[in-house]
C-alpha positions as CSV (number, residue, x, y, z in Angstrom):
1,M,-8.3,-10.4,7.4
2,L,-4.2,-10.5,7.7
3,K,-2.5,-11.4,10.9
4,I,1.2,-11.4,11.3
5,E,2.6,-13.0,14.6
6,N,6.3,-12.9,15.8
7,L,7.6,-12.1,12.3
8,V,11.5,-12.3,11.9
9,V,13.0,-11.5,8.9
10,A,17.2,-11.0,8.6
11,Y,19.0,-10.0,5.5
12,G,22.3,-12.0,6.3
13,G,23.1,-11.8,10.1
14,I,21.1,-8.5,10.3
15,E,17.6,-8.7,11.6
16,A,15.6,-6.0,9.7
17,L,12.2,-7.6,11.5
18,K,12.3,-8.4,15.3
19,G,9.3,-10.6,16.1
20,I,6.6,-8.1,15.1
21,N,3.0,-8.5,15.6
22,L,0.4,-6.9,13.4
23,E,-3.3,-7.1,12.4
24,V,-5.7,-5.8,9.7
25,E,-9.3,-5.9,10.2
26,E,-11.4,-6.5,7.3
27,G,-12.7,-3.2,5.9
28,K,-10.1,-1.1,8.1
29,I,-7.5,1.3,6.5
30,V,-4.3,0.3,8.6
31,T,-0.9,2.2,8.7
32,L,2.3,1.0,9.6
33,V,4.7,4.3,9.9
34,G,8.3,5.0,10.6
35,A,11.5,6.2,9.3
36,N,13.7,5.2,6.7
37,G,15.3,1.7,7.0
38,A,12.5,0.9,10.1
39,G,11.4,-2.5,8.3
40,K,8.3,-1.2,6.7
41,S,8.9,-2.5,3.0
42,T,10.4,-5.4,4.5
43,T,7.3,-6.2,6.1
44,L,5.2,-5.9,2.6
45,R,7.9,-8.2,1.2
46,A,7.4,-10.9,3.7
47,I,3.5,-10.6,3.3
48,M,4.1,-11.0,-0.8
49,G,6.3,-13.8,-0.4
50,L,9.2,-11.9,-1.6
51,V,11.8,-12.5,1.5
52,K,11.6,-15.6,3.4
53,P,10.8,-14.9,6.9
54,R,13.3,-16.6,9.6
55,G,10.5,-17.1,12.2
56,G,6.8,-16.4,12.6
57,S,3.6,-16.6,10.9
58,I,1.1,-14.6,8.4
59,T,-2.2,-15.7,7.6
60,Y,-4.8,-14.2,5.6
61,H,-8.4,-15.2,6.4
62,G,-7.0,-17.9,8.7
63,A,-4.7,-19.6,5.7
64,D,-0.9,-19.8,6.1
65,L,0.3,-16.9,3.5
66,L,3.6,-18.1,3.5
67,K,3.0,-21.2,1.2
68,E,1.4,-19.3,-1.3
69,K,3.2,-18.3,-4.4
70,T,3.9,-14.7,-5.1
71,Q,2.2,-15.0,-8.2
72,N,-1.1,-16.3,-6.8
73,M,-1.5,-13.3,-4.5
74,A,-3.8,-11.2,-6.9
75,K,-5.8,-14.0,-7.2
76,N,-6.3,-14.4,-3.7
77,G,-7.2,-10.7,-3.7
78,I,-4.0,-9.2,-2.6
79,T,-2.5,-6.7,-4.4
80,L,0.5,-4.1,-4.0
81,V,1.1,-0.6,-5.1
82,P,4.9,-0.6,-5.0
83,E,7.4,2.0,-3.9
84,G,8.7,3.8,-6.8
85,R,5.5,3.4,-8.7
86,R,7.2,0.8,-11.2
87,V,4.9,1.4,-14.3
88,F,5.7,-0.2,-17.3
89,A,7.6,2.7,-18.6
90,N,7.2,1.8,-22.7
91,L,3.4,0.9,-22.4
92,T,0.6,3.1,-22.6
93,V,-1.4,4.3,-19.7
94,L,-4.1,1.9,-20.9
95,E,-2.1,-0.9,-21.7
96,N,-1.0,-0.6,-17.7
97,L,-4.4,-0.4,-16.5
98,R,-5.0,-3.6,-18.7
99,I,-1.9,-5.4,-17.1
100,G,-3.5,-5.2,-13.7
101,A,-6.5,-7.2,-14.8
102,Y,-3.9,-10.0,-16.4
103,Y,-5.7,-12.9,-14.7
104,R,-9.2,-11.9,-15.4
105,S,-11.6,-12.9,-18.6
106,D,-14.4,-10.5,-17.7
107,E,-13.9,-8.2,-20.6
108,A,-17.2,-6.2,-19.6
109,G,-16.2,-6.0,-16.3
110,I,-12.6,-4.8,-17.0
111,K,-14.0,-1.9,-19.0
112,D,-16.2,-0.9,-16.5
113,D,-13.4,-0.9,-13.9
114,I,-11.2,0.9,-16.3
115,E,-13.8,3.8,-16.5
116,W,-13.8,3.9,-12.7
117,V,-10.3,4.4,-12.7
118,Y,-10.9,6.9,-15.0
119,S,-13.5,8.8,-12.9
120,L,-11.1,8.6,-9.8
121,F,-8.2,9.9,-11.9
122,P,-9.3,12.1,-15.0
123,I,-5.9,12.9,-16.0
124,L,-5.4,9.3,-16.8
125,K,-8.0,9.2,-19.4
126,Q,-6.7,12.1,-20.9
127,R,-3.3,10.6,-21.2
128,S,-4.7,6.7,-21.9
129,W,-2.6,6.9,-25.1
130,Q,0.4,8.3,-23.7
131,L,3.5,6.2,-22.7
132,S,3.7,6.1,-19.1
133,G,7.2,6.7,-18.8
134,T,6.5,10.5,-19.9
135,L,3.8,10.9,-17.2
136,S,4.8,13.2,-14.1
137,G,5.5,11.5,-10.7
138,G,2.0,12.1,-9.5
139,E,0.4,10.7,-12.5
140,Q,2.6,7.5,-12.4
141,Q,1.5,7.2,-8.6
142,M,-2.2,7.7,-9.8
143,L,-1.6,4.7,-12.6
144,A,0.1,2.7,-10.0
145,V,-2.7,2.6,-8.1
146,G,-5.2,2.3,-10.7
147,R,-3.4,-0.7,-12.1
148,A,-3.9,-2.2,-8.9
149,L,-7.4,-1.3,-8.8
150,L,-7.9,-3.5,-12.1
151,S,-7.2,-6.7,-10.0
152,R,-10.4,-6.0,-7.8
153,P,-8.2,-6.4,-4.5
154,K,-10.0,-7.3,-1.1
155,L,-6.7,-5.9,0.5
156,L,-4.9,-3.2,-1.3
157,M,-1.3,-2.5,0.3
158,M,0.7,0.6,-0.6
159,D,4.4,1.3,0.1
160,E,5.1,4.8,0.4
161,P,2.7,6.1,-2.1
162,S,3.5,10.1,-1.2
163,L,7.2,9.5,-1.8
164,G,8.7,12.3,-3.7
165,L,5.5,14.0,-4.6
166,A,4.5,17.5,-3.9
167,P,2.3,18.2,-1.2
168,M,-0.6,19.1,-3.2
169,I,-0.5,15.7,-5.2
170,V,0.0,14.1,-1.8
171,K,-3.2,15.4,-0.4
172,E,-5.1,14.3,-3.8
173,I,-3.6,10.3,-3.5
174,F,-4.9,10.4,0.3
175,R,-8.1,11.7,-0.7
176,I,-8.5,9.0,-3.5
177,I,-7.3,6.4,-1.1
178,Q,-10.4,7.4,1.4
179,E,-12.8,7.3,-1.6
180,I,-11.4,4.0,-3.1
181,H,-12.0,2.6,0.8
182,K,-15.3,4.4,1.3
183,K,-16.9,3.5,-1.9
184,Q,-15.6,0.0,-2.8
185,G,-14.9,-1.3,1.1
186,V,-11.4,-2.3,-0.1
187,T,-9.5,-3.1,3.2
188,I,-6.0,-0.8,2.9
189,L,-2.6,-1.5,4.6
190,L,-0.5,1.6,4.0
191,I,3.2,2.0,4.7
192,E,4.2,5.5,4.9
193,Q,7.2,7.9,6.2
194,N,4.7,10.7,6.0
195,A,2.9,10.0,9.4
196,N,1.0,13.1,9.4
197,A,-1.0,12.3,6.3
198,A,-1.2,8.5,6.9
199,L,-2.2,8.8,10.5
200,H,-4.8,11.3,9.6
201,I,-6.9,8.8,7.5
202,A,-5.9,5.5,9.3
203,D,-8.3,3.7,11.7
204,V,-5.3,1.9,13.5
205,G,-1.9,2.8,13.4
206,Y,1.4,1.1,14.2
207,V,4.6,2.8,14.9
208,L,7.7,0.7,13.5
209,E,11.2,1.6,14.9
210,T,14.6,-0.6,13.7
211,G,12.3,-4.0,13.3
212,R,10.0,-3.4,16.3
213,I,6.6,-2.0,16.6
214,T,6.9,0.4,19.5
215,L,3.3,2.1,19.5
216,K,-0.1,0.8,18.1
217,G,-3.7,2.5,18.6
218,P,-6.3,4.6,16.6
219,G,-4.6,6.8,14.0
220,R,-6.0,9.9,15.7
221,E,-4.8,8.9,19.2
222,L,-1.3,8.3,17.4
223,L,-1.4,11.8,16.0
224,A,-1.9,13.1,19.2
225,N,0.7,10.9,21.0
226,E,3.9,13.2,22.1
227,E,6.3,10.7,21.0
228,V,4.8,10.4,17.6
229,K,4.8,14.2,17.6
230,K,8.5,14.6,18.4
231,A,9.6,11.7,16.1
232,Y,7.5,12.1,13.0
233,L,5.4,15.0,13.1
234,G,7.9,17.8,13.0
235,H,7.6,18.8,9.4
236,G,5.0,16.4,8.0
237,T,2.4,16.9,5.4
238,G,-1.0,17.4,6.9
239,Q,-4.3,17.3,5.3
């Protein structure tokens, strides 16, 4: 579905990505784990067209994604849940959800999808009238995921969904990610510092260190890898 080959991204003279290769198969959960500053978010920014690579290629269903405009990504079925939630604080929960469907015109389908999001996150239904800026961090993360789902993504990319959240909320967010994947067949690319939680649910995991992919394999195998354990699993939030 998504293929990254020899991707190089630099900020000034500093290379944030040093020729990485990564594949996301349709119907899979793929996670990219690594420490802060490893280049994880830069990878997503390159896919979304927010930074221009110095070299390499990104293809989506065989088409050159680097020629596509960022504003057309959602129409192509690619949606990003950004780091830090980025909800519209002065709009209500319901208004935020409807923004996720900004290019859709099937009103009945939009209403059905909103109800589906409410079934995933019942607290959002209770807070539908509330300004999003007054929600807790966990509720804002749920809203950010729900908003992304309103675009009916084929590829859902998530940037650090566990960041700054209490362990119980993290567990719930990852449970919902699995449910979305299982019930809707959505392909997921998950960027995470919390390697323990991410690798537990991933079909395939990649480890990114200072701009290079150092390990790749099934999520459960990487969980058992001594290098990964030593570097990332000393105090992770498990499932």
